[in-house]
C-alpha positions as CSV (number, residue, x, y, z in Angstrom):
1,M,91.3,95.7,143.4
2,H,91.3,92.5,141.3
3,I,94.7,91.3,142.5
4,N,95.9,91.8,146.0
5,K,99.6,90.8,145.7
6,V,102.3,89.0,143.7
7,V,104.6,86.7,145.5
8,L,108.0,85.7,144.0
9,H,109.8,82.5,144.8
10,P,113.6,83.2,144.5
11,E,114.4,79.8,146.1
12,K,113.0,78.1,143.0
13,Y,114.8,80.2,140.4
14,P,116.5,77.9,137.8
15,T,119.6,80.2,137.6
16,R,121.1,83.3,139.3
17,E,123.4,83.9,136.4
18,L,121.1,85.0,133.5
19,Y,118.5,87.7,133.2
20,P,116.0,88.3,134.8
21,F,117.0,86.0,137.6
22,D,120.4,87.7,138.0
23,L,118.7,91.0,139.1
24,E,119.1,91.5,142.8
25,I,115.7,93.3,142.8
26,F,113.9,89.9,142.0
27,Q,115.9,88.1,144.7
28,T,115.1,90.6,147.5
29,A,111.4,91.4,146.7
30,P,109.4,88.3,147.4
31,E,106.1,90.1,147.8
32,I,104.5,93.1,146.1
33,I,101.2,94.4,147.6
34,F,98.5,96.1,145.5
35,N,96.1,98.2,147.6
36,S,95.3,101.0,145.2
37,P,93.3,100.9,141.9
38,V,96.4,102.4,140.2
39,T,99.9,101.2,140.9
40,F,103.0,102.6,139.3
41,F,106.4,101.0,138.8
42,A,109.1,103.8,138.6
43,G,112.8,103.5,138.0
44,E,115.5,103.6,135.4
45,N,115.5,101.6,132.2
46,G,116.9,98.2,132.8
47,S,115.7,98.0,136.4
48,G,113.3,95.2,135.7
49,K,110.0,97.1,135.5
50,S,108.9,95.9,132.1
51,T,110.0,92.3,132.7
52,F,108.0,92.2,136.0
53,L,105.0,93.7,134.3
54,K,105.0,91.1,131.5
55,A,105.5,88.3,134.0
56,I,102.4,89.4,135.9
57,C,100.5,89.4,132.5
58,R,101.6,85.9,131.7
59,K,100.7,84.7,135.2
60,C,97.3,86.2,134.9
61,G,96.7,84.7,131.5
62,I,96.7,88.1,129.7
63,H,97.9,88.0,126.1
64,I,100.8,90.1,125.0
65,W,100.7,91.2,121.4
66,E,104.3,90.9,120.2
67,D,106.2,89.5,117.3
68,T,108.6,86.7,118.6
69,S,109.5,85.4,115.1
70,G,112.8,87.4,114.7
71,A,116.1,85.7,115.3
72,R,118.3,86.8,118.2
73,V,122.1,86.9,118.2
74,N,122.2,85.8,121.9
75,N,119.3,83.7,122.9
76,N,118.4,83.7,126.6
77,P,116.1,80.7,127.4
78,Y,115.2,82.2,130.8
79,E,114.2,85.7,129.5
80,N,110.4,85.2,129.7
81,L,110.2,82.6,132.5
82,L,109.9,84.8,135.6
83,F,106.1,84.2,135.7
84,E,106.7,80.5,136.4
85,F,108.2,81.4,139.7
86,M,105.5,83.7,141.1
87,D,102.0,83.5,142.5
88,V,99.2,86.0,142.1
89,E,96.5,86.4,144.8
90,W,93.2,87.4,143.3
91,Q,90.6,89.4,145.2
92,A,87.6,87.4,143.9
93,G,88.9,85.2,141.2
94,P,90.5,86.0,137.8
95,V,89.2,88.7,135.6
96,P,90.1,89.5,131.9
97,G,92.4,92.3,131.0
98,S,95.0,93.6,128.5
99,Y,98.6,94.6,128.2
100,F,99.5,97.8,126.5
101,S,102.8,99.0,125.0
102,S,103.1,101.7,122.3
103,Q,105.6,99.4,120.5
104,I,102.9,96.9,119.7
105,F,99.9,99.1,119.5
106,H,100.3,99.7,115.7
107,D,100.1,96.0,115.0
108,F,96.8,95.8,117.0
109,A,95.4,98.8,115.0
110,R,96.4,97.2,111.7
111,Y,94.7,93.9,112.7
112,L,91.6,95.9,113.8
113,D,91.4,97.4,110.3
114,E,91.6,94.0,108.7
115,W,88.8,92.6,111.0
116,A,86.7,95.7,110.3
117,R,86.6,94.9,106.6
118,A,84.3,91.9,107.5
119,D,82.6,93.7,110.4
120,P,82.7,97.5,110.1
121,G,80.7,97.8,113.3
122,M,83.8,96.9,115.2
123,L,85.1,100.4,114.7
124,E,82.1,101.9,116.6
125,Y,83.8,100.4,119.7
126,F,86.7,102.8,119.1
127,G,84.7,106.0,118.3
128,G,83.7,105.0,114.8
129,E,87.0,105.6,113.1
130,S,89.9,103.5,112.1
131,L,92.7,103.8,114.6
132,L,95.2,104.0,111.7
133,T,93.5,107.2,110.3
134,Q,93.8,109.1,113.5
135,S,97.0,110.6,114.9
136,H,99.0,108.2,117.1
137,G,98.0,110.1,120.2
138,Q,94.4,110.3,119.2
139,S,94.2,106.6,118.4
140,L,95.7,105.8,121.8
141,I,93.1,107.9,123.7
142,S,90.3,106.3,121.6
143,F,91.6,102.9,122.5
144,F,92.0,103.7,126.2
145,Q,88.5,105.2,126.5
146,A,86.9,102.1,124.9
147,R,88.9,99.4,126.6
148,Y,89.3,100.7,130.1
149,A,85.5,101.2,130.6
150,I,85.3,97.4,130.8
151,K,85.9,95.6,134.1
152,G,89.4,94.1,134.1
153,L,93.0,94.2,135.0
154,Y,95.1,96.5,132.8
155,L,98.9,96.6,132.5
156,M,100.5,99.4,130.7
157,D,104.2,99.9,129.7
158,E,105.1,103.6,129.4
159,P,101.8,104.7,127.8
160,E,103.1,108.3,127.8
161,T,105.6,107.5,125.0
162,A,103.4,108.9,122.2
163,L,101.2,111.2,124.2
164,S,101.5,115.0,124.5
165,P,101.2,116.5,128.0
166,K,97.5,117.4,127.2
167,S,96.8,113.8,126.1
168,Q,98.5,112.5,129.3
169,L,96.0,114.5,131.3
170,K,93.2,112.9,129.3
171,L,94.7,109.5,130.2
172,L,94.9,110.5,133.8
173,K,91.2,111.3,133.7
174,I,90.4,108.0,132.1
175,L,92.4,106.2,134.9
176,R,90.5,108.2,137.5
177,E,87.1,107.6,136.0
178,N,87.5,103.8,135.7
179,G,89.8,103.2,138.7
180,D,87.6,104.9,141.2
181,T,84.5,102.8,140.2
182,G,86.3,99.6,141.1
183,K,85.8,98.1,137.7
184,A,89.4,98.5,136.5
185,Q,92.7,98.0,138.2
186,F,95.8,99.5,136.6
187,I,99.5,98.5,136.9
188,I,101.7,101.0,135.0
189,N,105.3,101.4,134.2
190,S,105.9,105.2,133.7
191,H,108.4,107.9,133.6
192,S,105.7,110.6,133.4
193,P,105.4,113.1,136.3
194,I,101.9,113.8,135.0
195,L,100.7,110.3,135.2
196,L,102.5,109.6,138.5
197,A,100.5,112.4,140.1
198,Y,97.4,110.2,140.2
199,P,95.8,110.9,143.6
200,D,96.6,108.2,146.2
201,A,98.5,106.0,143.6
202,L,100.8,103.4,144.9
203,I,104.3,104.0,143.5
204,Y,107.0,101.3,143.7
205,D,110.6,102.4,143.3
206,F,112.6,99.9,141.2
207,D,115.8,101.8,141.8
208,S,115.7,100.7,145.5
209,I,116.8,97.3,146.7
210,P,114.6,95.9,148.0
211,I,111.7,97.5,146.1
212,K,109.9,100.1,148.3
213,T,107.0,102.4,148.0
214,I,107.7,106.2,147.7
215,R,105.6,109.3,147.6
216,Y,105.1,111.2,144.4
217,E,107.3,114.1,145.5
218,E,110.1,111.6,146.2
219,T,110.2,110.2,142.6
220,E,113.3,111.2,140.6
221,Y,111.0,112.3,137.7
222,Y,109.2,114.8,139.9
223,Q,112.4,116.2,141.3
224,I,114.2,116.5,138.0
225,Y,111.3,118.1,136.1
226,K,110.6,120.5,139.0
227,D,114.2,121.6,139.3
228,F,114.5,122.0,135.5
229,M,111.5,124.2,135.4
230,N,112.8,126.3,138.3
231,N,116.4,126.5,137.0
232,T,116.2,126.2,133.2
233,E,119.0,128.6,132.6
234,K,121.3,126.6,134.8
235,Y,120.7,123.4,132.9
236,L,121.1,125.0,129.5
237,A,124.3,126.6,130.6
238,E,125.7,123.2,131.3
239,L,125.0,121.9,127.8
């Protein structure tokens, strides 16, 4: 592990009225322990998973590729400030890393193409092909294979979004190959019962207050998918 734990300081929050400080989950979970090379955040959309993941990124000095130039109808000055009220305990000092979200991956791939005009050798790092010329799923796997072989802390927000089940299995293998070596540590938001099946992964349930760890078989994703496969006709009859 590169980080051992994250500690929140609710007593220092600047407000309890606006997001994300109004979420009870951030007021009742002062300490999150990381004792597995792969940790998952599971829970419904809006539960705070992505906000917490980005806050860890910012606290660890990991850049988030995102366009912040667009105007907002309702501006929340506190939206991205959770990291200012947390501490990260490193195992042996800070390491580099990256943040992944399929929403911003296309921008990265486009920038890479522009850089490769001046230095075509950069594409060798990603299998020798432009990420834009590959299918979205193929380009993601090429990126994962290249990036996660390097020692670092890697945070991923729903990587399964553009991946077929077969590609999710490929990602699962990449996580296993690099997580087991001790080089890479992964913290992942996911709804995928395939990815959540990572052996001995630590799974935090963001639908529980306070946040708690659960077993793979206890996740709602596993239970719903399993029940749907076993009772497909029942679900279709209810449509």
